[in-house]
N, C-alpha and C positions, 0 to 999 in steps of 0.2 A: 503493501500498501505505498502511495504518497502520504506525509505527512507533511500539515500545513505548520504554519508559525501558533503560537499565543495565541495570539490575539484572533485567532478566526473566528469567531462566534459575534469579535464586533465587524468583521469581515463579511458575517455574512448576514447580519444584520442591515450593513448599509447597501449590500449586493440587491436585501431585499426593498428595502427602500426608494433603491434607482432605479429599481427593474420594474416597480408596482406604482410609482407616482412620479420621481424625478424625470428621467426619461419617457415618461406615459405620459402625452398630455390627459389625455382623457380619463386616466387617472388620478393625478392631480386634481383634475377641474371636479369629479365626479367625487374625490375624498370631501369639499364642501358643499357642490350644487345636489347632490346628493338628498345629504340627507334635512336640507333645506329646502328640497322639492317637496319632500316627505312630512316634515313638519306644517309646510303650507298644506297640505293636502289636506293631511289630519288635522289641522287648528280651520281649515274650509269649513270640512265635514261634519267634526263634535261639538263647531260653536255656534253654524248658522245653521247646518239642516239639524241635527240635534239638540242645538240647542243645552249644550253640554255645561254643570255649573257644578263647582268644585267644592264640595262642603268644606264647612270650617278653613275656609281659604285664607280667611286674614288679609281681603284685600288684593290675592295674589293673582293674577290674571292666567287663562290659559295657556297660553304660548309660554311662558317661564316654566309653568309645574310641567307641563309636556318637555322642552325644553333640555332641562335642570337634569331628565332622566334618561332620555330619550337617546343623548349622546353619549354617556357611557353601553348602553344599552347596544349603538353601530358599533364603538369599538371592540365589544367585548364577542358580537353572535360576527361582526367580518372578521375577528382576528382568528377564531376557533373553524371556520369555514376555512377559513385560507390553510391554514395551518393543517385540518385532516388533511388535507390532500397532501403534503407535503414531503413525508414519504416517497411518496408514488413520483412527483413530478421531480424530484433530486434524485432516480434514483440511479445518474451517471456515477455521482459520487459515494452509495451503499458498494463499503467492501474497498472500494481505489484512494479510497483517501482515510486518513490516519485523525481522525475527529469521534469523538460519542454522537452517536446517532442522535442524541435524543438533543444535541446542537439544533440540527434542523426545522421541528416546528416549533420551537423555542423561539429562534430566532424570529418565525415568521411571524409568531403573538405579538413578541418586541416588538418589531415595524409599524405592523397593523393596528397596532396599540396605544406605541406612541403617534405617530401619525393622526388620530382619530384624536385624542387625547391636548394635541398640538391646537384643532378645528374646538375641540369644546369649551380650552382657551378661549379663545377668540368668540365663542357664543357667548360667554358670563361677559365677558367687557361691551358686547353692543347691547345686552339686558341691560348692563346696568348704566350703560347713555340712555339707554329711551325708559330707563327711571325706573327698573323694577327694584327694591330695594333687599338689595342678595344679603344675607348676611357674610362678610366680608370674613369675621373671625372665623365661622365656619369652614372655610377653607384646610384650615390648620387641620383638624378630623377629618376632611374631604380628604388630603391627600392617603393619607396610609389605608383611609374603605377604597380609594381608588388601588391602592397598589396588590390591597391585600382580590381585586375585583380580577386586576393581572393577573395573580397566582392562579383565581379560578379560572380562567381560559388558558394557564399555560398545563395548570390537572388535566382539564376535558381537550387539549390539543395532543396531549400525550396518550392517553385512553386511543381517540381518534384516531389519529395519525397511525397508529400497529395494528389497530384493527382494520381498517381504510388499506392493508396492504393485504391482508388473508380474507377479505368480505370487501367486493370492491361495490358493492349495494349501498356502502359506508355512502357515496358521495353524491348517491341519487336520494338517500332517504334523508340527509343532516340536513337538505332545507326545508322543506315542508314541517321537519322536526322544530325549525329556528322560528319559526314564521307561529305556531300552535303556539311554542312557550313562550315571544313577543305578546302575544295577544291573552295568554294567561296571567303573565304578569302587569301588575297595576302599572303601565305608564300611561296608557291614555284617559284612563280614570283613576279614580279612587278604591281602594280595596272598602272602606266604610260604607259604601254605595249597594256590595255585593250582599246576597243574602247569609245568616249567619252560619250556615252549613259550609258554604261556599267560600267565605271567607276563613274557616277554620281548614281548610282542605290548605290556602292559601299561603299560610302558613309556611307548610314544609316546601315551598317554593324560596329556593335562594337567595333566586335574583329578588323578588320583593320586598326580601332582606336588604340588597345592595342600594335600590335605586330609592326608597321609603326612606334608607337613614341621609340616603344625599339630599333630598329636599327637605327632609328635617334638618339637617346642619345649613345647608345653602340658601334655603327659603324661608324655614320657619324658626332657625336659633334654638332652636331643640336638640340640647346635646345627654340629652338623659340615659341610661344605658340601660338592660335587662339580662334576660337569662338567654334571650336570643342573640346579642350582642356577643357572648361565648360561645355559644354553640356555632353558630355560624361560621365564623373564622375556626374552627376547632373542626368543624367539616371539611373547609375549604384548604386546612394543609394535611389533611389525610389523606384527603382524595389526591394530591400532589404527591403526597409522599407514595401510595401505592400508587397510580399512572407514571409514576419514574420505575418502578421498580418491575412494573408491569412491562411496561417497552425496555429496557433494559434485558428481562429474560425476553420477551419473542423476536429482538432488536437481533440475535445471531442465525435465527430464519428467513429473516427480510431478501437478502439475495437471491434463496431461493425459488422468490415468489413475484421478483423483479422484471 
């Protein structure tokens, strides 16, 4: 195998950014335009057609309520979808270069997450300029929360990228599953609007915790902690640890299936 330099992870991240965004005019434009278009569509549908209202919003409009949760979801879902096929897409590297194979999906998540969160920072600034009363102190707890969401994306990327090598249908099944997960997460609506039985089930959706915590920190200045604030981070770290072990265990067989 051909050895690579020690900074290989940084090179892989840089290559992913250049390939998907900087050297691709369409990719760079869609990085900002696609979420903005979706945000505009959802805002029109839910505020004009359905006349949705956010209960106990404290004067926060629908657009900031949606945007604060929507961009992290875009970063998370796009990172997972891209990383899930990263091993197959980089089959030429498997077994030919001396790198830990898990660097491939993890670098894809890092590049995608980083670029989308740059857009998230820009959106927060635009919201503030248009008069949204953001809780700037809330950025301090929001940063480790976003870092934890990044680790959650890394965990899923390890599981799914390894499975996709052996089960090619993963790439077909995953996009509709992510769409279902999006609508099952209180991004377009408040969980308080759900029937109690549905809301109880929703508590087992870790993404519900992430988006609701981001809104609490950035929009409402609510920094209270509860049992879920311990359970979800522990679940994320456990899933990441198990995903890394699973990936390394099956990684020795990648060459046979690529």
